[in-house]
C-alpha positions as CSV (number, residue, x, y, z in Angstrom):
1,M,26.1,23.9,-2.6
2,A,25.0,24.8,0.8
3,I,26.1,21.2,3.4
4,D,22.4,21.7,4.3
5,S,21.1,22.1,1.1
6,I,22.2,18.5,0.6
7,W,19.0,17.4,2.4
8,S,16.9,19.4,0.3
9,Y,15.4,19.2,-2.8
10,A,16.5,21.9,-5.2
11,P,13.9,24.7,-5.4
12,D,12.6,23.6,-8.8
13,L,12.7,20.1,-7.5
14,S,10.6,20.9,-4.3
15,H,7.2,19.3,-5.9
16,L,8.8,16.1,-5.2
17,A,8.8,16.1,-1.4
18,E,5.4,15.4,-1.7
19,Q,5.6,12.8,-4.2
20,E,6.2,8.5,-3.6
21,L,9.5,7.8,-5.1
22,T,9.5,4.4,-4.2
23,G,10.2,2.3,-7.5
24,Y,12.0,5.4,-9.6
25,T,15.0,4.2,-11.1
26,V,18.1,6.7,-9.8
27,L,20.3,7.4,-12.9
28,A,24.3,8.4,-12.4
29,S,25.8,10.9,-15.2
30,D,27.3,8.2,-16.3
31,G,24.8,4.8,-15.8
32,T,22.0,3.2,-13.3
33,I,22.1,2.9,-9.7
34,G,19.3,0.9,-9.2
35,Q,15.8,2.0,-7.6
36,V,14.8,3.6,-5.0
37,D,13.7,1.6,-2.0
38,R,12.1,3.9,0.3
39,Q,12.2,7.6,1.0
40,A,13.7,9.0,4.6
41,E,13.6,12.5,6.5
42,H,15.1,12.1,9.8
43,H,16.8,15.2,11.9
44,G,16.1,16.8,8.9
45,M,18.2,15.2,6.6
46,R,15.8,13.7,3.6
47,H,17.4,11.0,1.4
48,L,16.5,8.2,-0.5
49,V,17.6,4.3,0.4
50,V,18.4,2.5,-2.7
51,D,18.6,-0.5,-4.0
52,T,21.8,-1.0,-6.4
53,G,20.2,-4.5,-7.3
54,V,23.7,-6.6,-8.3
55,W,25.4,-3.7,-9.4
56,V,26.9,-3.5,-5.8
57,F,26.4,-7.1,-5.1
58,G,22.9,-6.5,-3.8
59,R,23.6,-3.4,-1.2
60,S,21.7,-0.4,-0.7
61,L,22.7,3.0,-0.7
62,L,21.8,6.5,1.0
63,V,21.7,9.2,-1.3
64,P,20.4,12.6,0.0
65,V,17.5,14.2,-2.1
66,G,19.8,17.3,-3.1
67,T,21.8,15.1,-5.5
68,I,19.2,14.7,-7.5
69,A,19.1,16.7,-10.6
70,G,15.9,15.9,-12.6
71,V,13.6,14.0,-12.5
72,D,11.3,11.9,-15.5
73,A,8.2,11.3,-13.8
74,A,6.3,9.4,-17.1
75,E,9.7,7.6,-17.3
76,R,9.8,7.1,-13.0
77,R,13.6,7.9,-13.2
78,L,15.6,10.5,-11.2
79,T,19.1,11.6,-12.1
80,V,21.7,12.3,-9.4
81,S,24.4,14.8,-10.2
82,C,27.0,12.5,-9.3
83,T,29.1,9.8,-11.0
84,R,28.4,6.0,-10.3
85,A,31.7,5.5,-8.8
86,E,31.1,8.2,-6.7
87,V,28.0,7.4,-5.3
88,K,29.4,3.8,-4.2
89,A,32.1,5.5,-2.7
90,A,30.0,7.2,-0.1
91,P,30.2,6.4,3.3
92,R,28.8,2.7,3.4
93,F,25.3,2.2,4.2
94,R,25.0,-1.1,6.5
95,T,21.6,-1.1,8.3
96,D,18.4,0.8,8.7
97,S,18.9,2.2,12.0
98,E,22.4,4.4,10.1
99,T,19.0,6.3,8.8
100,M,18.2,7.8,12.1
101,D,22.0,8.4,13.4
102,P,22.6,11.9,12.8
103,A,26.9,11.2,12.9
104,Y,26.3,8.5,9.8
105,L,23.7,11.2,8.1
106,T,26.9,14.0,8.6
107,A,28.8,12.1,7.2
108,V,27.3,11.4,4.3
109,G,26.3,15.1,3.8
110,D,30.5,15.8,4.2
111,Y,30.8,13.1,1.5
112,Y,28.0,14.6,-1.4
113,H,29.2,18.5,-0.3
114,R,32.4,17.8,-0.9
115,L,31.9,16.1,-4.8
116,P,32.9,18.7,-7.6
117,P,29.4,20.8,-8.4
118,R,28.0,19.7,-11.7
119,E,24.9,21.1,-14.3
120,R,21.3,20.3,-13.5
121,S,19.6,18.5,-16.0
122,A,16.7,19.5,-17.3
123,G,14.3,17.8,-16.9
């Protein structure tokens, strides 16, 4: 996956750019990550801030939209193309100001770009 595509919706999911995803449940390939708290785009880097609830001690995670592998609008669920452990190991998201920090966003993009490719889910 090209590094810039990690920040863009896949062509068949481009309609999500105009859709409100707050409240959608986010699923990894091996279980639930949390719920979308908000969507953001800074410096051309689109991403979701995901509230993990009690899974990661109430911490939020930043997930680039290019990791979205599928969507079930009826069930309000998004599937990402990585595991829970991979998402948890991403550069730690601490404050909202990081969503506007190009250095932090670049580190996140580099991390997700280096993950092994996985097949996208249908749906």
